[in-house]
C-alpha positions as CSV (number, residue, x, y, z in Angstrom):
1,M,8.0,59.6,-20.3
2,Q,9.3,56.2,-21.6
3,T,10.9,55.7,-18.9
4,S,7.9,55.6,-16.4
5,V,6.0,53.6,-19.1
6,N,9.0,50.8,-18.8
7,A,9.0,51.2,-14.7
8,S,5.4,50.5,-14.7
9,G,5.8,47.7,-17.2
10,I,8.1,46.4,-14.8
11,T,6.0,46.9,-11.7
12,G,3.2,45.1,-13.6
13,K,5.7,42.0,-14.3
14,V,6.9,41.9,-10.5
15,S,2.9,42.0,-9.3
16,C,2.4,39.4,-11.7
17,I,4.6,37.3,-10.7
18,H,4.4,37.9,-7.0
19,K,0.9,36.6,-7.2
20,M,2.5,33.7,-9.0
21,F,4.4,32.5,-6.6
22,K,1.9,33.3,-3.7
23,K,-0.7,31.1,-5.4
24,L,2.0,28.3,-5.9
25,L,2.8,28.7,-2.2
26,N,-0.9,28.5,-1.1
27,V,-1.2,25.5,-3.0
28,L,1.7,24.0,-1.6
29,R,0.7,24.5,1.9
30,K,-2.4,22.6,1.3
31,Y,-0.7,19.8,-0.4
32,M,2.0,19.8,2.5
33,K,-2.0,19.3,4.6
34,F,-2.6,16.0,2.8
35,I,0.8,14.4,3.0
36,G,0.5,11.1,5.1
37,P,-2.3,8.9,3.8
38,G,-0.2,8.3,0.6
39,L,2.8,7.3,3.0
40,M,0.7,4.8,4.8
41,V,-0.4,3.2,1.8
42,S,3.1,2.9,0.2
43,V,3.9,1.0,2.9
44,A,2.0,-2.0,1.6
45,Y,3.8,-1.8,-1.6
46,M,7.4,-2.3,-0.2
47,D,6.6,-5.2,2.3
48,P,9.2,-8.3,2.9
49,G,6.9,-10.2,0.3
50,N,8.2,-7.6,-1.9
51,Y,12.0,-8.0,-1.3
52,S,11.5,-11.7,-2.1
53,T,9.7,-11.5,-5.4
54,A,11.9,-8.5,-6.7
55,V,15.0,-10.7,-5.8
56,D,14.0,-13.8,-7.6
57,A,12.7,-11.7,-10.6
58,G,16.4,-10.4,-10.9
59,A,18.3,-13.0,-10.7
60,N,16.2,-15.1,-12.8
61,N,15.0,-12.1,-15.8
62,Q,17.8,-9.7,-14.8
63,F,15.8,-6.3,-15.7
64,S,13.0,-7.3,-17.9
65,L,10.4,-7.7,-15.2
66,L,10.6,-4.3,-14.4
67,F,8.1,-3.6,-16.7
68,I,5.8,-5.5,-14.7
69,V,6.6,-3.6,-11.5
70,F,6.0,-0.3,-13.3
71,L,2.7,-2.0,-14.4
72,S,1.8,-2.6,-11.6
73,N,2.8,0.5,-9.4
74,V,0.7,2.1,-12.2
75,I,-2.6,-0.3,-11.5
76,A,-2.0,0.2,-7.8
77,I,-2.2,4.0,-8.2
78,F,-5.8,3.6,-10.6
79,L,-7.2,1.2,-8.1
80,Q,-6.2,3.7,-5.0
81,S,-7.6,6.4,-6.7
82,L,-10.7,4.6,-6.9
83,C,-10.7,3.4,-3.1
84,I,-9.6,7.9,-2.5
85,K,-13.1,8.6,-4.4
86,L,-14.8,5.9,-2.9
87,G,-13.9,7.1,0.7
88,S,-14.3,10.8,-0.3
89,V,-17.6,10.4,-2.1
90,T,-19.5,8.2,0.5
91,G,-17.9,8.4,4.1
92,L,-17.3,4.8,3.5
93,D,-14.6,2.3,3.3
94,L,-14.3,-0.5,1.2
95,S,-15.5,-3.2,3.9
96,R,-18.1,-0.9,4.9
97,A,-19.8,0.4,1.6
98,C,-19.6,-4.2,1.2
99,R,-21.5,-4.4,4.4
100,R,-24.1,-1.7,3.2
101,Y,-24.4,-2.1,-0.3
102,L,-24.0,-6.2,-1.0
103,P,-26.2,-9.2,0.2
104,K,-25.3,-10.6,3.5
105,W,-23.8,-13.7,2.0
106,L,-21.8,-12.1,-0.8
107,N,-20.4,-9.2,2.3
108,I,-19.3,-12.4,4.5
109,I,-17.6,-14.5,1.6
110,L,-15.4,-11.0,0.6
111,Y,-14.7,-10.9,4.4
112,V,-13.2,-14.2,4.6
113,F,-11.1,-13.5,1.4
114,A,-9.9,-10.2,3.0
115,E,-8.8,-11.7,6.4
116,A,-7.0,-14.3,4.2
117,A,-5.4,-11.2,2.2
118,I,-4.4,-10.2,5.4
119,I,-3.1,-13.2,7.1
120,A,-1.1,-14.2,3.5
121,T,0.3,-10.3,3.8
122,D,1.1,-10.8,7.9
123,V,3.0,-14.2,7.2
124,A,5.9,-12.1,4.8
125,E,6.1,-9.6,7.1
126,V,6.5,-12.5,10.3
127,I,8.8,-14.3,8.1
128,G,11.0,-11.3,6.8
129,T,11.2,-9.7,10.1
130,A,12.5,-12.9,11.8
131,I,15.0,-13.4,8.9
132,A,16.3,-9.6,9.3
133,L,16.5,-10.2,13.2
134,N,18.7,-13.6,12.8
135,I,20.8,-12.1,10.5
136,L,21.5,-9.0,11.9
137,I,21.5,-9.6,15.7
138,K,21.7,-13.6,15.8
139,I,18.2,-14.2,17.3
140,P,17.4,-17.6,16.8
141,L,14.8,-17.8,13.8
142,A,12.0,-19.0,15.9
143,A,12.4,-17.0,18.6
144,G,12.5,-13.9,16.0
145,V,8.9,-15.2,14.8
146,V,7.6,-14.6,18.4
147,I,9.4,-11.2,18.5
148,T,7.5,-10.1,15.7
149,V,4.5,-9.7,17.9
150,I,6.1,-6.3,19.3
151,D,4.7,-4.0,16.8
152,V,1.2,-5.1,18.7
153,F,2.2,-2.6,21.6
154,F,2.9,0.2,19.4
155,V,0.0,0.0,17.6
156,M,-2.0,-0.5,20.8
157,L,-0.8,2.6,22.0
158,A,-1.0,4.9,18.8
159,Y,-4.0,3.5,16.2
160,K,-7.5,4.1,17.7
161,P,-9.9,4.4,14.4
162,G,-12.3,7.5,14.1
163,S,-11.2,8.3,17.5
164,S,-8.1,10.3,17.7
165,S,-7.2,14.1,16.5
166,M,-5.9,15.1,13.4
167,K,-2.8,16.2,15.2
168,F,-2.2,12.7,16.7
169,I,-3.1,11.0,13.3
170,R,-0.4,13.2,11.7
171,L,2.1,12.1,14.5
172,F,1.1,8.2,13.8
173,E,1.5,9.3,9.8
174,L,5.0,10.8,10.8
175,A,6.6,7.8,12.5
176,V,5.7,5.5,9.5
177,A,6.9,8.3,6.9
178,A,10.3,7.8,9.1
179,L,10.7,4.3,8.4
180,V,9.4,4.4,4.9
181,V,12.5,7.2,4.4
182,G,14.6,4.9,6.4
183,V,14.1,2.1,3.7
184,C,14.5,4.4,0.9
185,V,17.8,5.4,2.5
186,C,19.4,1.9,2.5
187,F,18.5,1.0,-1.5
188,C,20.1,4.3,-2.4
189,V,23.6,3.3,-0.4
190,E,22.6,-0.5,-1.9
191,L,22.5,1.2,-5.9
192,A,26.1,3.0,-4.8
193,F,27.6,-0.4,-4.5
194,I,26.2,-2.2,-7.5
195,P,29.0,-3.2,-10.1
196,P,28.7,-0.7,-13.6
197,T,25.8,-1.0,-15.5
198,S,24.1,0.2,-18.6
199,A,21.7,2.7,-17.8
200,G,20.1,2.1,-21.4
201,K,20.0,-1.6,-20.3
202,V,18.2,-0.7,-17.0
203,F,15.4,1.5,-18.7
204,R,15.0,-1.0,-21.1
205,G,13.3,-2.9,-18.7
206,F,10.6,-0.7,-18.5
207,L,9.5,-1.8,-21.6
208,P,7.6,-5.3,-22.6
209,S,10.2,-7.6,-24.2
210,R,9.9,-11.4,-24.8
211,K,12.6,-12.0,-21.9
212,M,9.6,-11.5,-19.5
213,F,8.2,-15.0,-20.7
214,E,11.6,-16.9,-19.8
215,N,12.5,-18.9,-16.9
216,N,8.8,-18.9,-15.5
217,G,8.7,-15.3,-15.8
218,M,4.9,-15.0,-15.6
219,Y,4.8,-16.8,-12.5
220,M,7.1,-14.1,-10.6
221,A,5.1,-11.3,-12.3
222,T,2.1,-12.8,-10.4
223,S,3.9,-12.5,-7.4
224,I,5.1,-9.2,-8.2
225,L,1.6,-8.0,-9.0
226,G,0.4,-9.8,-5.5
227,A,3.4,-8.0,-3.5
228,T,2.4,-4.4,-5.3
229,V,-1.0,-4.6,-5.5
230,M,-1.8,-5.8,-2.1
231,P,-5.2,-6.6,-1.2
232,H,-5.6,-5.2,2.3
233,S,-4.2,-1.7,0.9
234,L,-7.5,-1.3,-0.6
235,F,-9.2,-1.1,2.4
236,L,-6.9,1.0,4.1
237,G,-7.0,3.6,1.4
238,S,-10.3,3.9,1.3
239,A,-10.1,4.5,4.6
240,L,-7.8,6.9,5.3
241,V,-9.0,10.4,3.6
242,Q,-12.0,10.6,5.8
243,P,-10.4,12.4,8.6
244,R,-9.0,15.2,6.9
245,L,-12.5,15.6,5.4
246,L,-14.3,15.4,8.6
247,E,-12.0,17.9,10.0
248,F,-12.5,20.2,7.4
249,D,-16.2,19.8,7.4
250,I,-16.4,20.7,11.1
251,K,-14.3,23.1,10.8
252,N,-16.3,25.2,8.3
253,G,-19.5,24.2,10.4
254,Y,-20.7,22.4,7.1
255,Y,-21.1,18.8,9.4
256,A,-22.4,18.9,13.2
257,A,-22.3,15.8,15.1
258,A,-25.8,14.3,15.1
259,S,-28.2,14.0,17.9
260,S,-27.4,10.2,18.9
261,D,-23.7,11.9,19.1
262,E,-24.3,14.7,21.2
263,D,-26.3,11.9,23.7
264,L,-22.8,10.5,24.0
265,S,-21.4,14.0,24.9
266,E,-21.2,12.9,28.8
267,K,-18.7,9.9,28.1
268,S,-15.5,10.1,26.4
269,G,-14.4,12.6,24.1
270,E,-13.4,9.2,21.5
271,V,-16.9,7.5,22.0
272,V,-17.9,10.8,20.5
273,M,-15.4,11.2,17.8
274,E,-15.7,7.8,16.8
275,N,-19.5,7.9,16.7
276,T,-19.3,10.9,14.5
277,Y,-17.2,9.2,12.4
278,L,-18.8,6.3,11.4
279,N,-22.3,8.3,10.8
280,Y,-19.9,10.9,8.5
281,R,-20.6,11.8,5.1
282,P,-18.6,14.2,3.6
283,T,-20.2,17.5,1.7
284,M,-19.8,18.2,-1.7
285,S,-17.4,21.1,-0.3
286,A,-15.3,18.8,1.0
287,I,-15.1,16.5,-1.6
288,Q,-14.3,19.3,-4.1
289,Y,-11.3,20.7,-1.3
290,G,-9.5,17.5,-0.9
291,L,-10.3,14.6,-3.8
292,K,-7.8,15.8,-6.1
293,Y,-5.4,16.5,-3.7
294,S,-5.5,13.0,-1.9
295,I,-5.0,11.8,-5.2
296,V,-2.2,13.7,-6.5
297,E,-0.5,12.9,-2.9
298,L,-0.7,9.1,-3.6
299,A,0.6,9.0,-6.9
300,V,3.4,11.1,-6.4
301,T,3.9,9.2,-3.3
302,L,3.6,6.0,-5.2
303,F,5.6,7.1,-7.9
304,T,8.7,8.1,-5.7
305,F,8.6,5.7,-2.5
306,A,7.2,2.7,-3.5
307,L,8.4,2.3,-7.0
308,F,11.7,3.4,-6.5
309,V,12.2,0.8,-3.9
310,N,10.4,-2.0,-6.1
311,S,12.7,-1.1,-8.6
312,A,15.8,-0.6,-6.7
313,I,15.4,-4.4,-4.9
314,L,15.3,-5.5,-8.6
315,I,18.0,-4.0,-10.1
316,V,20.3,-4.5,-7.2
317,S,19.5,-8.2,-8.0
318,G,19.3,-7.9,-11.5
319,A,23.0,-6.6,-11.3
320,T,24.8,-8.3,-8.8
321,L,23.2,-11.9,-8.8
322,Y,21.9,-12.6,-12.3
323,G,23.9,-15.3,-14.1
324,S,25.0,-16.7,-10.6
325,P,23.8,-20.3,-10.5
326,E,23.3,-19.8,-6.4
327,A,21.0,-16.7,-7.0
328,V,18.0,-18.9,-8.9
329,G,15.3,-19.5,-6.6
330,A,17.6,-18.4,-3.9
331,D,16.5,-17.6,-0.1
332,L,16.9,-14.2,1.8
333,Y,20.0,-15.9,3.5
334,T,21.7,-17.0,0.5
335,V,20.9,-13.3,-1.2
336,H,22.3,-11.7,1.9
337,D,25.5,-13.7,1.4
338,L,26.4,-13.3,-2.2
339,L,25.7,-9.8,-1.7
340,S,28.1,-9.9,1.1
341,K,30.5,-11.5,-1.2
342,N,30.0,-10.1,-4.5
343,L,30.0,-6.4,-3.5
344,A,30.7,-5.8,0.4
345,P,29.7,-7.1,3.9
346,V,27.8,-3.3,4.3
347,V,25.9,-4.1,1.5
348,G,24.3,-7.4,3.0
349,T,23.6,-5.7,6.1
350,I,22.0,-2.7,4.7
351,F,19.6,-5.2,2.5
352,M,18.8,-6.8,6.3
353,L,18.2,-3.9,7.9
354,A,16.0,-2.3,5.3
355,L,14.0,-5.6,5.3
356,L,13.4,-5.2,8.9
357,L,12.3,-1.5,8.5
358,S,10.1,-2.7,6.2
359,G,8.7,-5.7,7.8
360,Q,7.9,-3.1,11.0
361,S,6.6,-0.3,9.2
362,A,4.1,-3.1,7.0
363,G,3.3,-4.6,10.5
364,I,1.8,-1.8,11.7
365,V,-0.2,-0.9,8.8
366,C,-1.5,-4.4,8.3
367,T,-3.1,-4.0,11.8
368,M,-4.9,-0.6,10.5
369,A,-6.1,-2.8,7.6
370,G,-7.4,-5.6,9.9
371,Q,-9.2,-3.2,12.2
372,I,-11.3,-1.4,9.4
373,V,-11.9,-5.1,7.9
374,S,-13.1,-6.5,11.1
375,E,-15.2,-3.5,12.0
376,G,-16.6,-2.8,8.1
377,H,-17.3,-6.2,7.0
378,L,-18.8,-7.7,11.0
379,Q,-19.3,-4.4,13.2
380,W,-16.5,-6.2,15.2
381,K,-15.9,-4.0,17.7
382,I,-12.2,-5.3,19.3
383,K,-9.4,-3.4,20.3
384,P,-6.4,-2.8,18.0
385,W,-4.1,-4.7,20.1
386,K,-6.4,-7.6,20.5
387,R,-7.0,-8.0,16.8
388,R,-3.4,-7.9,16.4
389,I,-2.7,-10.9,18.6
390,V,-5.2,-12.9,16.9
391,T,-4.0,-12.0,13.3
392,R,-0.5,-12.8,14.3
393,C,-1.3,-15.9,16.3
394,I,-3.1,-17.2,12.9
395,S,0.4,-16.2,10.7
396,I,2.9,-17.1,13.5
397,I,1.7,-20.7,14.4
398,P,2.4,-21.9,10.6
399,C,5.2,-20.1,10.7
400,L,6.9,-21.2,13.8
401,V,6.1,-24.4,13.0
402,I,8.4,-24.5,9.6
403,S,11.2,-22.7,11.5
404,L,11.1,-25.1,13.8
405,C,10.8,-28.4,11.4
406,I,12.2,-27.6,8.3
407,G,13.9,-24.9,8.1
408,R,15.0,-21.4,6.7
409,S,14.5,-22.6,3.0
410,A,10.4,-23.3,3.3
411,L,10.0,-20.2,5.1
412,S,11.6,-18.5,1.8
413,K,9.0,-21.1,-0.2
414,A,6.1,-19.7,2.0
415,L,7.3,-16.6,1.5
416,N,6.9,-16.4,-2.2
417,A,3.9,-18.4,-2.2
418,S,2.2,-15.7,0.3
419,Q,2.4,-13.4,-2.5
420,V,0.8,-15.8,-5.1
421,V,-2.2,-16.2,-2.4
422,L,-2.6,-12.1,-2.5
423,S,-2.5,-11.8,-5.9
424,L,-5.3,-14.3,-6.7
425,L,-7.5,-13.0,-4.1
426,L,-7.0,-9.4,-5.5
427,P,-9.2,-9.7,-8.5
428,F,-12.1,-10.5,-5.8
429,L,-11.7,-7.8,-3.6
430,V,-10.9,-5.3,-6.7
431,A,-14.3,-6.2,-7.9
432,P,-16.6,-4.3,-5.6
433,L,-14.3,-1.5,-5.4
434,I,-15.1,-0.9,-9.2
435,L,-18.9,-2.0,-9.0
436,F,-19.1,1.1,-5.9
437,T,-17.7,3.1,-7.6
438,C,-19.5,2.9,-11.3
439,R,-22.9,3.3,-9.6
440,K,-24.8,6.4,-9.5
441,S,-26.8,5.7,-6.4
442,I,-23.8,4.9,-4.6
443,M,-21.8,7.9,-5.8
444,N,-24.2,10.6,-6.2
445,V,-23.6,13.4,-3.6
446,D,-26.4,15.7,-2.4
447,D,-25.6,19.5,-2.7
448,T,-28.7,20.9,-2.5
449,K,-27.9,23.2,0.1
450,H,-25.5,24.7,-1.8
451,S,-26.1,24.1,-5.8
452,G,-29.6,22.9,-5.5
453,R,-29.0,19.6,-7.5
454,T,-27.9,16.3,-6.4
455,I,-24.2,15.7,-8.1
456,N,-23.4,12.3,-9.8
457,M,-19.5,11.6,-9.2
458,A,-19.9,8.1,-10.7
459,N,-16.9,6.8,-12.8
460,N,-17.0,8.1,-16.4
461,W,-17.1,5.5,-19.3
462,L,-13.3,5.8,-19.9
463,T,-12.8,5.1,-16.2
464,S,-14.7,2.5,-16.2
465,I,-13.2,1.1,-19.2
466,I,-10.2,1.1,-17.8
467,A,-10.8,-0.1,-14.5
468,F,-12.7,-3.4,-15.9
469,A,-9.5,-3.7,-18.0
470,A,-7.3,-3.3,-15.2
471,W,-9.5,-6.3,-13.6
472,L,-9.3,-8.6,-16.8
473,F,-5.7,-8.1,-16.9
474,I,-5.1,-9.1,-12.9
475,S,-7.4,-12.1,-13.9
476,V,-5.9,-13.5,-16.8
477,L,-2.4,-13.1,-15.5
478,N,-3.5,-15.3,-12.5
479,V,-4.8,-17.9,-15.1
480,Y,-1.9,-18.0,-16.8
481,A,0.1,-18.2,-13.9
482,I,-1.6,-21.1,-12.5
483,V,-1.7,-23.0,-16.0
484,Q,1.8,-22.5,-16.3
485,L,2.4,-23.9,-12.3
486,G,0.6,-26.8,-13.7
487,L,2.2,-27.5,-16.7
488,S,6.0,-27.0,-15.0
489,H,4.7,-29.6,-12.3
490,G,3.8,-31.8,-14.7
491,D,7.1,-31.5,-16.7
492,V,9.0,-32.4,-14.1
493,S,7.0,-35.3,-12.8
């Protein structure tokens, strides 16, 4: 009798474990469907601008500015979560929300700021890629600047906002993910070559300290913030969530194309899909299905890939270049030479390979953001490759002039300056995101068909306070950096 009771208890435990395992497996399967947008967004946080700023931070302040890298990553995750929330609840990316809910004059101003941010980002990618090509395969710097336009053709073939199938979107995300993984592998190798370094000393860098303020540290902190919390990623993050929600609603019969879409059915399927995408507002079922998973996927990706790469750049620089007079204010050429001499030639080569991969992946993602901004703010319909050529030409011309007339040292300064510009623009582009997600009139979801009521998805008071604190921190840091820069220039004169 006792044996049968024990056997029954064991069977019950096995059954319980089996159910838990099955539930966990279902959660993982669902999570796998959402992998992609976070990787796309993470590319914005590891572009060539990050290399320049993180290397400078490590060479000047060793590991102390790791705290700023970590804090910037936390702010990025929080702001991207608001982007996901805006895109999931309203069906609008940040640029389209600006056009719909803001006065026309303000929408135009924000469009100009967004375009300036994209051009500044593009400048960093042009310079970083050109330098990597020059070092790796000896292509002249000016020729490398021109060659950077090659990613136009990849985007021309791949990216069609709102008109591509989910299968094609996932393949596109996979291609970008391969570049991200390549960058991570490169820095795993880089870290294996650094001289013996105290792990405790490195991890203490993730805590605030007085050393952050030494050697013009706050100016570099502003550059790190601009390089990490990149303005164009806000538009990207708010747009990438919608295709999966649309797929869910159509699959479950919660959403059907409007009559205006049906009238276009005789035309190509792409036209119908794009019109459906632009008129779509997710149902409450779709929001409940995807919101949490989208935020979790984003947080996991940024806390692994993006944080690892940015931290690794600074750690390699801090462990190898700190204390070296040549490394202070060094350009990427000097960094390559120092890494090759101090560690091994392969280390410098791998560093440049990572820079090249980052430049290409960031260029592709920047194209997408530019398309979203121009179509959202202005309803400007233009093919991605044409949009890319316009933006790239604006970026290439000054870079070409600098490379031909002044040289590599000026390119390095332009690279650092582009990151400061991004940080200065950030408060202006974050403000509407916070405003929209705090307003009930915008964040209400009509769920009368299912629950019989309208559900308020606006930020609660705690989220609103955190959002305002993040915005205030970004703004104050910018003001502080400008004042410090002015004082330092005054001392020099």
